[in-house]
C-alpha positions as a LaTeX table, in Angstrom:
\begin{tabular}{lrrr}
\hline
Residue & $x$ (\AA) & $y$ (\AA) & $z$ (\AA) \\
\hline
Met1 & 137.05 & 106.53 & 78.84 \\
Phe2 & 134.93 & 108.55 & 80.85 \\
Ile3 & 133.64 & 107.81 & 84.35 \\
Gly4 & 130.43 & 109.76 & 85.57 \\
Ala5 & 129.31 & 109.77 & 89.33 \\
Leu6 & 126.01 & 110.94 & 90.56 \\
Thr7 & 124.88 & 111.48 & 94.12 \\
Leu8 & 121.40 & 111.84 & 94.84 \\
Asp9 & 120.07 & 113.10 & 98.37 \\
Leu10 & 116.51 & 111.94 & 98.87 \\
Leu11 & 113.88 & 112.89 & 101.49 \\
Leu12 & 111.63 & 109.75 & 101.93 \\
Gly13 & 107.90 & 109.87 & 102.45 \\
Asp14 & 105.99 & 108.26 & 105.23 \\
Val15 & 108.87 & 106.02 & 106.49 \\
Arg16 & 108.98 & 105.13 & 110.19 \\
Ser17 & 111.57 & 102.66 & 110.28 \\
Leu18 & 114.84 & 101.30 & 108.84 \\
Lys19 & 113.06 & 98.27 & 107.24 \\
Gln20 & 110.30 & 100.57 & 105.66 \\
Lys21 & 113.48 & 102.79 & 104.31 \\
Arg22 & 114.99 & 99.56 & 102.91 \\
Ser23 & 111.76 & 98.69 & 101.13 \\
Val24 & 111.65 & 102.21 & 99.45 \\
Val25 & 115.29 & 102.58 & 98.48 \\
Arg26 & 116.13 & 99.06 & 97.22 \\
Pro27 & 113.52 & 99.00 & 94.47 \\
Ile28 & 115.08 & 102.36 & 93.20 \\
Ile29 & 118.49 & 101.06 & 93.20 \\
Ala30 & 117.31 & 97.88 & 91.34 \\
Glu31 & 115.48 & 99.86 & 88.77 \\
Leu32 & 118.44 & 102.03 & 87.96 \\
Gln33 & 120.81 & 98.95 & 87.61 \\
Arg34 & 118.30 & 97.03 & 85.56 \\
Lys35 & 117.07 & 99.86 & 83.20 \\
Tyr36 & 120.38 & 101.70 & 82.56 \\
Ser37 & 123.26 & 99.10 & 83.58 \\
Val38 & 124.67 & 101.40 & 85.93 \\
Ser39 & 126.30 & 100.69 & 89.39 \\
Ala40 & 124.06 & 102.05 & 92.15 \\
Ala41 & 123.95 & 101.76 & 95.92 \\
Glu42 & 122.97 & 103.52 & 99.07 \\
Thr43 & 126.07 & 105.40 & 100.01 \\
Gly44 & 124.84 & 107.65 & 103.00 \\
Asp45 & 122.47 & 108.38 & 105.74 \\
Gln46 & 122.09 & 104.67 & 106.44 \\
Asp47 & 121.03 & 105.28 & 109.91 \\
Leu48 & 118.39 & 107.94 & 109.28 \\
His49 & 114.84 & 106.89 & 108.60 \\
Arg50 & 113.63 & 109.54 & 106.29 \\
Arg51 & 116.77 & 110.45 & 104.48 \\
Ala52 & 118.70 & 108.46 & 101.85 \\
Glu53 & 121.78 & 109.09 & 99.61 \\
Ile54 & 122.21 & 107.06 & 96.41 \\
Gly55 & 125.30 & 106.83 & 94.39 \\
Val56 & 125.37 & 106.07 & 90.73 \\
Ala57 & 128.39 & 105.35 & 88.68 \\
Val58 & 128.96 & 104.83 & 84.91 \\
Val59 & 131.67 & 104.24 & 82.54 \\
Ala60 & 131.29 & 105.21 & 78.97 \\
Ser61 & 133.45 & 106.15 & 75.97 \\
Thr62 & 132.33 & 109.62 & 75.70 \\
Ala63 & 131.36 & 112.28 & 77.99 \\
Ala64 & 128.20 & 112.92 & 76.13 \\
His65 & 126.96 & 109.49 & 76.68 \\
Cys66 & 127.86 & 109.53 & 80.39 \\
Thr67 & 126.08 & 112.74 & 80.99 \\
Asp68 & 123.15 & 111.37 & 79.14 \\
Leu69 & 122.99 & 108.28 & 81.36 \\
Leu70 & 123.39 & 110.27 & 84.69 \\
Asp71 & 120.62 & 112.68 & 83.56 \\
Ser72 & 118.28 & 109.73 & 82.73 \\
Cys73 & 119.03 & 108.26 & 86.13 \\
Glu74 & 118.21 & 111.54 & 87.98 \\
Arg75 & 114.92 & 111.87 & 86.05 \\
Leu76 & 113.91 & 108.32 & 86.93 \\
Val77 & 114.62 & 109.07 & 90.75 \\
Ala78 & 113.04 & 112.46 & 90.46 \\
Gly79 & 109.75 & 111.03 & 89.04 \\
Arg80 & 109.14 & 108.74 & 91.91 \\
Pro81 & 106.06 & 109.99 & 93.90 \\
Glu82 & 107.08 & 108.44 & 97.17 \\
Ile83 & 110.44 & 110.47 & 97.60 \\
Glu84 & 111.54 & 113.92 & 97.10 \\
Leu85 & 114.81 & 114.66 & 95.45 \\
Leu86 & 116.69 & 117.23 & 97.48 \\
Ser87 & 119.75 & 117.53 & 95.46 \\
Ala88 & 121.50 & 115.91 & 92.71 \\
Arg89 & 125.25 & 116.32 & 92.14 \\
Gln90 & 127.15 & 114.95 & 88.92 \\
Arg91 & 130.95 & 114.63 & 88.47 \\
Leu92 & 132.80 & 113.53 & 85.37 \\
Phe93 & 136.26 & 112.21 & 85.35 \\
Asn94 & 138.25 & 111.10 & 82.34 \\
Asp95 & 141.13 & 108.46 & 82.42 \\
Glu96 & 143.79 & 111.32 & 82.42 \\
Asp97 & 142.46 & 112.65 & 85.75 \\
\hline
\end{tabular}
């Protein structure tokens, strides 16, 4: 069993309030969950208007499948025109760690 974790650091476009930030971040999280069946949540920078951190976690039977899913999630977020992906960090754990 392998567990993959992905941390995405985002710069949001024309966002002037936390309410507007929520309206940008929530659809991204929902799409990740719906399209790839992963766990996703806003994990940092909750009090900043134009920055967001999204965490994604996945459990898979092989390391390759885990990495493929996380790469797909990263591509989906990077392809969104209303945000800029500043950094992405992947970590992979197995059940013996």
